[in-house]
C-alpha positions as CSV (number, residue, x, y, z in Angstrom):
1,M,0.0,0.1,0.1
2,T,1.3,3.3,-1.1
3,R,2.3,5.5,2.3
4,I,1.6,8.9,2.8
5,V,2.6,11.4,5.4
6,I,1.3,15.0,5.4
7,I,2.9,17.1,7.6
8,G,0.4,20.3,9.0
9,G,-3.7,19.9,9.2
10,G,-4.8,23.0,7.4
11,P,-7.3,23.5,4.2
12,G,-3.8,21.8,2.1
13,G,-3.2,18.9,4.9
14,Y,-6.4,18.0,5.7
15,E,-8.3,17.9,2.3
16,A,-5.0,15.9,0.4
17,A,-5.6,13.4,3.3
18,L,-9.0,13.2,2.3
19,V,-8.2,12.4,-1.1
20,G,-5.5,9.9,-0.3
21,A,-7.5,8.1,2.1
22,Q,-10.4,7.5,-0.1
23,L,-7.7,6.6,-3.2
24,G,-6.4,3.7,-1.3
25,A,-3.0,4.9,0.2
26,E,-2.1,5.1,3.9
27,V,-2.4,8.6,4.9
28,T,-0.9,10.0,8.0
29,V,-1.8,13.7,9.3
30,V,0.8,14.8,11.4
31,D,-0.5,18.2,13.3
32,C,0.2,20.2,16.6
33,D,-2.8,22.3,16.4
34,G,-5.6,20.9,15.5
35,L,-7.2,19.9,12.1
36,G,-8.0,22.7,10.1
37,G,-4.7,24.9,11.1
38,A,-4.7,28.3,11.5
39,S,-7.4,28.8,8.6
40,V,-10.0,27.5,11.2
41,L,-8.4,27.9,14.5
42,T,-6.7,31.4,14.2
43,D,-7.5,32.9,10.7
44,C,-10.3,32.4,8.6
45,V,-12.8,31.0,10.3
46,P,-12.6,33.0,13.4
47,S,-12.3,36.4,11.8
48,K,-15.4,35.6,9.3
49,T,-17.2,34.7,12.7
50,L,-16.4,38.0,14.5
51,I,-17.2,39.8,10.9
52,A,-20.6,38.0,10.9
53,T,-21.4,40.6,14.3
54,A,-19.9,43.4,13.1
55,E,-22.0,42.9,9.0
56,V,-25.4,42.7,11.3
57,M,-24.6,45.7,13.3
58,T,-23.3,47.6,9.9
59,T,-26.3,46.8,7.9
60,F,-28.5,47.5,10.7
61,D,-26.8,50.7,11.8
62,S,-26.6,52.0,7.8
63,S,-30.1,51.5,6.8
64,Y,-32.4,51.2,9.6
65,E,-33.7,55.1,9.3
66,E,-33.7,55.1,5.5
67,L,-35.9,51.6,6.1
68,G,-38.7,53.2,8.0
69,I,-37.4,51.3,11.0
70,I,-37.4,52.8,14.9
71,V,-35.7,51.5,17.1
72,A,-35.9,52.2,21.3
73,D,-34.6,51.1,24.3
74,T,-37.4,52.9,26.7
75,A,-40.4,54.6,25.6
76,S,-43.4,56.5,27.4
77,N,-46.7,57.4,26.5
78,S,-48.2,60.9,26.9
79,G,-52.0,61.3,25.5
80,S,-53.9,64.0,24.7
81,A,-57.0,65.4,23.0
82,A,-55.4,65.0,19.9
83,G,-54.4,61.5,20.3
84,P,-51.4,59.3,22.4
85,H,-47.8,61.0,22.2
86,V,-45.2,58.8,21.9
87,E,-41.6,59.7,23.7
88,R,-38.8,57.8,22.2
89,A,-35.4,57.4,24.0
90,A,-32.4,57.3,21.5
91,R,-31.1,53.9,20.2
92,V,-28.8,52.0,22.5
93,V,-26.6,49.5,20.3
94,G,-23.9,47.7,21.7
95,V,-21.9,44.5,21.7
96,D,-20.3,41.6,24.5
97,L,-17.0,41.1,23.1
98,G,-16.3,38.4,25.3
99,K,-19.5,36.7,24.5
100,V,-18.5,37.2,21.0
101,N,-15.0,35.8,21.1
102,R,-16.1,32.8,23.4
103,R,-18.6,31.8,20.4
104,V,-15.8,32.4,17.8
105,K,-13.5,30.1,19.4
106,R,-16.2,27.4,20.2
107,L,-17.2,27.3,16.6
108,A,-13.7,27.3,15.5
109,L,-12.9,24.2,17.7
110,A,-16.3,22.7,16.5
111,Q,-15.3,22.9,12.9
112,S,-11.7,21.6,13.7
113,H,-13.3,18.4,15.5
114,D,-15.8,18.1,12.3
115,I,-12.6,18.0,10.0
116,T,-10.8,15.2,12.0
117,A,-13.7,13.5,12.2
118,S,-14.0,13.6,8.5
119,V,-10.6,12.7,8.3
120,T,-10.3,9.7,10.2
121,R,-13.6,8.2,8.6
122,A,-12.2,8.5,5.6
123,G,-9.3,6.1,7.1
124,A,-6.4,8.3,7.8
125,R,-4.3,8.4,10.9
126,V,-3.7,11.4,13.1
127,M,-1.0,12.1,15.0
128,R,-0.2,14.8,17.2
129,G,2.9,16.3,17.5
130,R,5.3,18.2,15.1
131,G,7.0,16.6,11.7
132,R,10.2,17.1,10.0
133,L,12.2,15.4,7.1
134,D,14.5,13.6,7.8
135,G,17.8,13.2,5.1
136,Q,17.7,12.9,1.6
137,Q,15.2,10.2,-0.5
138,A,16.5,6.3,0.4
139,M,17.5,4.5,-2.9
140,D,13.9,2.7,-2.7
141,G,12.3,6.3,-3.0
142,S,11.0,6.7,0.1
143,R,11.4,9.5,2.6
144,R,11.6,9.6,6.7
145,V,9.6,12.0,8.4
146,I,10.4,12.4,12.3
147,V,7.3,12.9,14.5
148,T,8.4,15.2,17.5
149,A,5.5,14.9,20.7
150,A,4.9,17.0,22.9
151,D,6.2,15.2,25.5
152,G,9.8,15.1,23.2
153,T,9.0,11.6,22.5
154,E,10.1,10.6,18.6
155,E,8.5,8.6,16.1
156,T,10.2,7.8,12.8
157,L,7.6,7.4,10.0
158,T,8.6,5.8,6.4
159,A,6.5,7.5,3.3
160,D,6.3,7.2,-0.4
161,A,5.5,10.6,-0.9
162,V,5.1,13.6,1.9
163,L,3.2,16.5,2.0
164,V,4.4,20.3,3.7
165,A,1.3,21.8,4.5
166,T,2.4,23.8,7.8
167,G,1.2,27.1,6.9
168,G,2.5,29.8,8.4
169,H,2.4,32.8,11.3
170,P,2.1,36.3,12.2
171,R,5.0,38.6,10.6
172,E,6.4,41.0,13.8
173,I,8.1,44.1,13.7
174,P,10.9,44.2,15.9
175,D,10.1,47.5,17.7
176,A,6.5,46.1,18.0
177,Q,6.3,42.8,19.8
178,P,2.6,41.7,20.8
179,D,2.2,41.4,24.1
180,G,-1.5,39.5,23.8
181,E,-2.8,42.5,26.1
182,R,-2.6,45.9,24.5
183,I,0.0,45.1,20.8
184,L,-1.8,42.0,19.6
185,N,-1.6,39.7,16.4
186,W,-4.2,38.8,14.7
187,T,-4.2,35.2,16.2
188,Q,-4.5,37.2,19.7
189,V,-7.4,39.1,19.1
190,Y,-10.1,36.6,20.3
191,D,-8.8,36.7,24.0
192,L,-10.2,40.1,24.3
193,D,-13.4,40.0,27.1
194,E,-13.4,43.6,26.0
195,L,-14.2,46.3,23.1
196,P,-10.7,48.2,22.7
197,D,-11.9,52.1,23.1
198,E,-8.9,53.4,20.7
199,L,-7.7,50.4,18.0
200,I,-4.7,51.4,16.4
201,V,-4.9,48.7,13.2
202,V,-1.0,48.7,11.2
203,G,-1.3,47.3,8.1
204,S,-3.8,47.6,5.4
205,G,-3.9,44.7,3.6
206,V,-6.5,42.2,3.6
207,T,-6.3,41.7,7.0
208,G,-5.7,44.8,8.6
209,A,-9.2,46.3,6.7
210,E,-11.1,43.3,7.2
211,F,-10.5,43.8,11.0
212,A,-10.3,47.6,11.2
213,G,-13.8,47.9,9.4
214,A,-14.9,44.8,11.6
215,Y,-14.0,46.9,15.1
216,Q,-15.3,49.9,13.9
217,A,-18.6,48.1,13.2
218,L,-18.3,46.9,16.7
219,G,-18.0,50.5,18.3
220,S,-14.2,51.1,18.5
221,R,-12.9,54.2,17.2
222,V,-10.7,53.2,15.0
223,T,-7.5,54.6,13.0
224,L,-5.9,52.4,10.5
225,V,-2.3,53.0,9.5
226,S,-1.1,52.3,5.8
227,S,1.8,52.4,4.0
228,R,0.9,52.5,0.7
229,D,-1.2,55.6,-0.9
230,R,-4.7,53.7,0.0
231,V,-5.9,50.7,1.5
232,L,-6.0,47.5,0.1
233,P,-3.3,48.0,-2.5
234,G,-3.5,44.6,-3.9
235,E,-6.8,44.5,-5.0
236,D,-9.0,46.3,-8.1
237,P,-8.3,50.2,-7.6
238,D,-11.9,51.2,-8.0
239,A,-12.7,48.7,-5.5
240,A,-10.4,49.9,-3.0
241,A,-11.8,53.3,-3.6
242,V,-14.8,52.6,-2.6
243,L,-14.3,51.1,0.9
244,E,-11.6,53.8,1.4
245,D,-14.4,56.3,1.3
246,V,-16.8,54.1,3.1
247,F,-14.2,53.8,6.2
248,R,-13.6,57.3,6.0
249,R,-17.5,58.5,6.0
250,R,-18.5,56.1,8.7
251,G,-15.5,57.6,11.3
252,M,-12.5,55.8,10.5
253,N,-9.2,57.5,10.6
254,V,-7.2,56.5,7.6
255,M,-3.6,57.7,7.5
256,A,-1.8,56.6,4.4
257,R,1.6,56.9,3.2
258,S,2.0,56.3,6.7
259,R,4.6,53.5,7.7
260,A,4.9,52.1,11.4
261,Q,8.3,52.1,13.2
262,S,7.2,50.4,16.6
263,A,5.0,50.2,19.0
264,K,4.8,50.9,22.9
265,R,2.8,50.3,25.9
266,V,2.3,53.3,28.0
267,G,0.4,52.5,30.9
268,D,-3.0,51.5,29.7
269,R,-2.4,52.8,26.5
270,V,0.0,52.0,23.5
271,E,1.9,54.4,21.4
272,V,2.6,53.7,17.9
273,T,5.4,56.2,16.1
274,L,5.7,56.3,12.6
275,A,8.7,56.9,10.2
276,D,8.0,60.3,9.9
277,G,8.3,60.8,14.0
278,R,4.9,61.3,14.3
279,V,3.2,59.4,17.7
280,I,-0.6,58.5,17.6
281,S,-1.7,56.9,20.8
282,G,-4.7,54.1,21.4
283,T,-5.9,51.7,23.9
284,H,-5.1,49.3,22.0
285,C,-2.1,48.1,18.7
286,L,-3.6,45.6,16.4
287,M,-0.3,44.2,14.2
288,A,-1.4,43.2,10.6
289,V,2.0,43.4,8.5
290,G,1.8,40.1,7.0
291,A,2.5,36.7,7.8
292,I,5.9,34.2,7.9
293,P,5.9,30.6,6.3
294,N,6.3,28.1,8.9
295,T,9.5,26.1,7.0
296,A,12.1,27.1,10.3
297,G,13.5,23.3,11.2
298,M,11.5,21.3,9.0
299,G,15.2,19.6,7.4
300,L,13.3,21.0,4.4
301,E,16.8,22.5,2.5
302,E,18.6,19.4,3.7
303,A,16.4,17.0,2.0
304,G,16.7,19.0,-1.1
305,V,13.2,21.3,-1.1
306,R,13.9,24.6,-2.5
307,L,13.0,27.7,-0.6
308,K,12.4,31.3,-2.1
309,D,14.1,33.9,-0.4
310,S,11.1,34.6,1.5
311,G,11.2,31.1,3.3
312,H,8.0,30.0,1.3
313,I,8.1,26.8,-0.5
314,W,9.2,26.8,-4.4
315,T,6.2,24.4,-6.0
316,D,5.0,23.7,-9.9
317,K,1.7,23.7,-10.9
318,V,0.7,20.3,-9.7
319,S,2.3,20.9,-6.1
320,R,5.4,19.4,-6.3
321,T,8.6,20.6,-5.2
322,S,12.4,20.2,-6.0
323,A,12.9,17.7,-4.0
324,P,11.5,13.9,-5.3
325,G,8.6,12.6,-3.3
326,V,8.2,15.7,-1.4
327,Y,4.9,18.7,-2.7
328,A,3.7,21.4,-0.8
329,A,0.3,22.9,-0.2
330,G,-1.0,26.1,1.3
331,D,0.1,29.3,2.7
332,V,3.9,27.7,3.4
333,T,3.8,28.1,-0.7
334,G,3.5,31.7,-1.2
335,V,1.2,30.7,-4.3
336,F,-2.1,32.6,-2.8
337,A,-2.8,33.0,0.6
338,L,-6.8,31.4,0.2
339,A,-7.6,28.4,2.1
340,S,-9.6,26.9,-1.3
341,V,-6.5,27.1,-2.8
342,A,-4.5,25.4,-0.6
343,A,-7.0,23.3,-0.7
344,M,-7.0,22.8,-4.3
345,Q,-3.0,22.4,-3.9
346,G,-3.3,19.4,-1.6
347,R,-5.6,17.7,-3.6
348,I,-3.9,18.2,-6.8
349,A,-0.4,17.0,-5.1
350,M,-2.5,13.8,-4.1
351,Y,-4.4,13.3,-7.5
352,H,-0.7,13.3,-9.0
353,F,1.4,11.4,-7.0
354,L,-1.2,8.5,-6.9
355,G,-1.5,8.9,-11.0
356,E,-4.9,10.1,-11.5
357,T,-6.1,12.4,-14.1
358,V,-5.5,15.7,-12.5
359,A,-5.0,19.4,-14.0
360,P,-2.8,22.1,-12.6
361,L,-3.3,25.0,-10.6
362,N,-4.7,28.2,-12.6
363,L,-5.0,31.1,-10.6
364,K,-6.6,32.7,-13.1
365,T,-9.6,31.0,-12.4
366,V,-9.2,31.5,-8.8
367,S,-12.3,33.4,-7.2
368,S,-11.0,35.5,-3.5
369,N,-13.3,37.8,-1.6
370,V,-12.3,40.1,1.1
371,F,-14.5,40.2,4.0
372,T,-14.9,44.2,4.6
373,D,-18.7,46.1,4.4
374,P,-19.4,46.2,1.3
375,E,-16.9,43.0,0.4
376,I,-15.0,42.9,-2.4
377,A,-14.6,39.7,-4.1
378,T,-12.2,39.3,-8.0
379,V,-11.9,36.5,-9.8
380,G,-9.8,36.1,-13.0
381,Y,-8.0,38.8,-14.7
382,T,-7.7,42.7,-13.1
383,Q,-7.9,45.9,-13.7
384,A,-3.9,46.3,-12.9
385,D,-3.2,43.2,-15.4
386,V,-5.3,45.5,-18.1
387,D,-3.2,48.5,-17.2
388,A,-0.4,46.4,-17.8
389,G,-1.0,45.2,-21.1
390,K,-0.9,41.5,-20.1
391,I,-4.4,41.1,-21.9
392,D,-6.3,43.3,-24.4
393,A,-9.9,43.8,-22.7
394,R,-13.0,45.7,-22.5
395,A,-14.1,46.5,-19.1
396,V,-17.7,47.6,-17.8
397,K,-18.3,49.0,-14.4
398,L,-22.3,49.1,-13.2
399,P,-22.9,51.3,-10.0
400,L,-25.1,49.3,-7.5
401,L,-26.8,52.6,-7.3
402,R,-28.7,52.1,-10.5
403,N,-29.5,48.4,-8.9
404,P,-33.6,48.5,-8.2
405,R,-33.0,45.2,-5.3
406,A,-30.1,47.8,-4.5
407,K,-32.2,51.0,-4.2
408,M,-34.5,48.6,-2.0
409,Q,-32.6,47.6,0.6
410,G,-30.5,50.9,1.1
411,I,-27.4,50.1,-0.9
412,R,-25.3,52.9,-2.1
413,D,-21.9,51.8,-2.1
414,G,-20.5,49.1,-4.5
415,F,-20.4,48.0,-8.4
416,V,-20.3,45.7,-10.7
417,K,-17.7,45.2,-13.3
418,I,-16.6,42.4,-15.9
419,F,-13.5,42.1,-18.0
420,C,-13.9,40.7,-21.9
421,R,-12.0,39.8,-24.9
422,P,-12.6,42.7,-27.4
423,G,-12.9,40.2,-30.0
424,T,-14.8,37.2,-28.8
425,G,-16.7,38.5,-25.8
426,I,-15.3,35.9,-23.5
427,V,-15.3,36.5,-20.2
428,V,-12.1,37.2,-18.4
429,G,-12.3,38.4,-15.3
430,G,-14.9,40.4,-13.0
431,C,-14.5,42.3,-10.0
432,V,-17.8,43.1,-7.4
433,V,-18.4,45.2,-4.9
434,A,-21.3,44.9,-2.3
435,P,-23.1,43.3,0.7
436,R,-22.4,39.1,-0.1
437,A,-20.6,39.9,-2.9
438,S,-18.2,36.8,-1.6
439,E,-21.7,35.0,-3.4
440,L,-22.5,37.4,-6.3
441,I,-19.5,36.8,-7.7
442,H,-20.1,32.6,-8.5
443,P,-21.9,33.3,-11.7
444,I,-18.9,35.2,-13.3
445,S,-15.9,32.9,-12.0
446,I,-18.5,30.1,-13.8
447,A,-18.2,32.1,-16.8
448,V,-14.0,33.1,-16.4
449,D,-13.6,28.8,-15.5
450,N,-15.5,28.0,-19.0
451,N,-14.8,30.7,-21.0
452,L,-18.6,31.7,-21.8
453,T,-19.0,35.1,-23.6
454,V,-21.2,38.1,-22.4
455,E,-23.5,37.1,-25.0
456,Q,-24.5,33.9,-23.0
457,I,-24.0,36.1,-19.5
458,A,-26.4,38.6,-21.0
459,N,-29.1,35.7,-22.1
460,A,-29.4,33.9,-19.1
461,F,-32.4,34.6,-17.0
462,T,-32.1,36.5,-13.6
463,V,-34.3,36.9,-11.2
464,Y,-36.4,40.7,-10.9
465,P,-35.4,42.3,-8.4
466,S,-32.2,41.2,-7.6
467,L,-28.6,42.3,-7.3
468,S,-27.3,39.6,-9.6
469,G,-29.3,41.8,-12.2
470,S,-26.4,43.9,-12.6
471,I,-24.0,41.0,-13.7
472,A,-26.6,40.3,-16.7
473,E,-26.6,44.6,-17.3
474,V,-23.1,44.5,-17.4
475,A,-22.7,41.8,-19.7
476,R,-25.3,43.2,-22.1
477,Q,-23.4,46.4,-22.6
478,L,-20.6,44.7,-22.9
479,H,-22.2,42.4,-25.7
480,T,-23.8,45.8,-27.3
481,R,-20.1,47.7,-27.7
482,K,-18.6,44.8,-28.9
483,A,-21.5,44.1,-31.5
484,T,-21.3,48.1,-32.3
485,A,-17.1,48.0,-32.9
486,E,-17.7,45.2,-35.2
487,A,-20.3,46.9,-37.2
């Protein structure tokens, strides 16, 4: 029987374990924290659970007056001949962060247990411990993996193939070390029992933007420190502009072109010093400055595994590393820090090694989402690709303000943008900025993955009224422009 050892139980690891076991291999998953990895225990699942609470508050707060909803915590009636008079107190809405975070941790653990149960039911073995490669490939093609348990005992496993899926951990600035109380990284925020009064978020990438928006919605006064010209520098510029405008309009202090140099506690407060000498103060500081791959101390280079300068593992499009019999998946590869991509890399690795038919990883079919409010979802080629001349494409952007369902729901911010090839009309990319953009991107993702044309999208029925109607409308406009250009 083919023996496979998987080091790391994140999405790349546990999805690979399911595939390997289902295809008849003898699979062992080595993990020290719990299956699901950071994605389930400290990153994706916890943060999106926290954001779900923030989303309810934001949605209600931004539209209740326009929709005619009256909210009051107390009411008193005083009558007269003309009829009853009702006096209502001001709206009072708050959040019990301790309760929210306890729910976050409970759901994360439950998800991890569910994954473990699925993997063991499939026939894979789960070992608690830290795994590392031991030496070069043996003459018979096998690899050795040393597993160190929490008590220090070691066990050697022999494998025909090894998959490394160890993920990453928060990057730290030397002069801004997290203490878990006032200066925090994104794994420590779930230990807070009280909502930060004044939160400084350092880093305006996806993680920083998501937490900044969430805590602002929960009631914190938020300052977002960005070293770049705008928030979300890696996203569609039109989308980033919408989000930054929303952040500022809701009272967030967005500090562009401001690089944090240090953060230190001063009593019950935190002072963040910027590179230009300015000092900003808050009750808490969240460091969201990227992640470091978990590749140190694993014997990778000694085993012939090539690492990039960043510490990430080099892989090809079927998840192979430079060492025969060793594959890698997930954030440890630096390919695309998404749970969906990690899972696909893990599945591809197993299919490839076990001789199944497999398609190489195609990042231009990957859909991703930033869970801010509004959400930003993208797939395929981007505005940056078009502007850089990487692809010749036409684009149409339609604001949601024109959508009847958006008007009914009080949605003012957002748009649908689709890119298509000028000659054929084939859809090659898209961007949606809207509530639940993570759901709305799917039809565009299907179009990109299956080389559908804007004409095909335009001719498909949509529900009226619906936000998805804007996708069909953009496709119709692109089709009309294509027909006009050909005339």
